[in-house]
N, C-alpha and C positions, 0 to 999 in steps of 0.2 A: 839218307838220300844217296850217299856214295855206294852203300851196299845194294840198293835197288838198281842203280845205274849199272853197277858191275854185273848183277844178275841178268839184267836185260841184255847187256853186251854178250855175255856168255851164252845165254839162251838163243840169241839171234845167230851167233856164230855156229852153235850146234845145229840149229835148224838149217842153216845154209849148207853145212857139210853134209847133213843127212839128205837134204833135198837134191843136192848136186850128185850124190851117189846113186839116187834112185833114177833109173833110166829105162825107158820102154824100148824093147827090141822086137822088131817085126820081121826081120829077115830081108833078103835081097828082093829087088823088084820095085818099080815105081809105084808108090802108094797114093800119090795125088797127081792126076794127069791134067786137071783143069787149071787154067790160068786165072789169076786174080781178076775180079770184075770191078770196073770203075765207070760210073756214069755221072753226067752233069746234074746239078741240082737247080731246078727252076726258081725255087723260093728258099734260099738258104736260111737256116734257123741259127740263132745265137743262143747258146746255153750259158748260164751264169753259175760258176762253181767256185765257192770260197773266194770271191772277189776277182776271179779271172773270167774273161769273156772267151767263150769257145765257139768260133764261127765255122759252121759246116761249109766245105768248099767242093766236095764231091761225094756221091754215094760210093760205098766200098764194101766188097764182100770177098772173102778169101777162104779157101780150104787149103791147108798146108800141114807139113810135118814140122814139129818143133825141133830145131837144130840145137838150140841153146836157150836158156832163160837167165835173166839177171834181175835181181831185186834192187831197188834204190830207196834210200831213206832220207838222204840229205839233198838240199838244193830246191830251188823253186819248181823244177820239173817234177820232182818227187811228190810235190803237193797234188799234182794232177795225175801223173803216171808212175805208179809204184813199181811197175814191171815192164821190162822190154823182152820181147820174144824175137829171136832170130828164126825166121821161117823159110822153108824150102818147098818147092813144087817141081813137077816134072822130074828130070834126072836128079835134082837136088832133094828128092824125097826117097831116093833109092839107097838103101843102106850099103849096097855093094859099091856105090860111088862114095858115099859119105865116110866109109871106113878108111879112105885114102886122104881125107881132108880133116885137118885139125881146126876146130872152130872154138872161138872164145868171144866174150863180150866184156867191155870195160868203158867207163866214161860215156855211156850212151852210144857207143859204137859197136859194130860187129866185125870181127876179124876172122880171116881164114888163111890157111897156108897149107901147102902140100909139097912133098918132095918131087912128085910126078903127077901132072894133071890127068885125072881119070876121064874128064870131059873137057871141052874147050873152055878157056878162061872166061870168055864172054858169056857162056851159058851159066857158069857159076854166078857171075855178076848179075845176070838178068832173071835168074830163077831162084834167087834167095834175097832176103832183105832183113834189116833190123827194123822192128816196128815198136813204137812207143804206144802203149795202150792206156787209154783213159776210160775206166769203167763208168758207164752211164747209170748203173743202178747197183744195188746191193747184191743181187743174184750174180751179175757178171763178176763183181769183185770176189765173191765167194768161189766161183768156178775158177777164176784166174789163179787163186791160191792152190788149186789142185793140179794145175797143168805141170806135166813133167817133160823133161827132155825125151824126145822120141815119140811123144803123143801126136796124134792127128787131131787137128782142131778146125772148126768152122767159126769164122768171125764175120759178123754183119754190123754195119754202122756207117760211119762217114769219115772221110779225111777232113781234118780241121786245122785251123790256125788259132793259136791261143795268144792272149795279150792281157796286160793289166794297165791300170790308169797311169802308172809311173813310167810307161814306155817299154817295159819288158815284152818281148815277142818270142814266139816259138812257132815255126811254120812247118807244115807237112810237105814232103815231096809229093808230086802229082804224077810221077812216072816210075816204072820199074826198071827203066833203062839207065838211070844215073848211078853214080858211085861216089864215095867220099863224103865230106861234110855237106850236110843238107839233104842227103839222099834217103834218110829214114822217113817212114810214114808215121804220122801222128794220127791215131785213130780214136774217135769217139765210139766206143764199143757198146752197141745196144743189145747184142746177143753173142754169147760165146758158148760153144758146145764142144766137149771132148768126144770125138767119134772113133777113138782107137778101138779096133775090134777086140 
């Protein structure tokens, strides 16, 4: 049992190192000009997943550049969302801008820093976000496993709030204007396409 656990840890670490080294480069220029689309839901659906209730709160669609990805294996959130993607659109999809910004993810947060702002701070804040992805089906989960930093992706689904009977709750942000704790989108992903040229 110890050998199996050690093997799994080593294999997981090797996969993480390999995956983080693989990065798509598209060159300078805005690659995604569209803003994320969010619309109200007239008759919200509640999905049941492994004892969690997933309630839709808004329809959501986004085309974006993957600025970073982080896999999660531990914690209740990982039961639902094994991957977070930090996504950018507008000038935050331009590699000429992104080369001046250091981006990282940890603890379900997305962080950025720069020695000199290549675009206004508020534009960085409102044109990028950390998104927690809940795959709605096996195809989405499989595609999510292939997403690389630098890819262009299209995501369709809904923003959701998750809960369990013991009082645990996880809520989605409903705006791209917020920052800090609670500003991440929690997405029930019904379709995910990698559209990198």
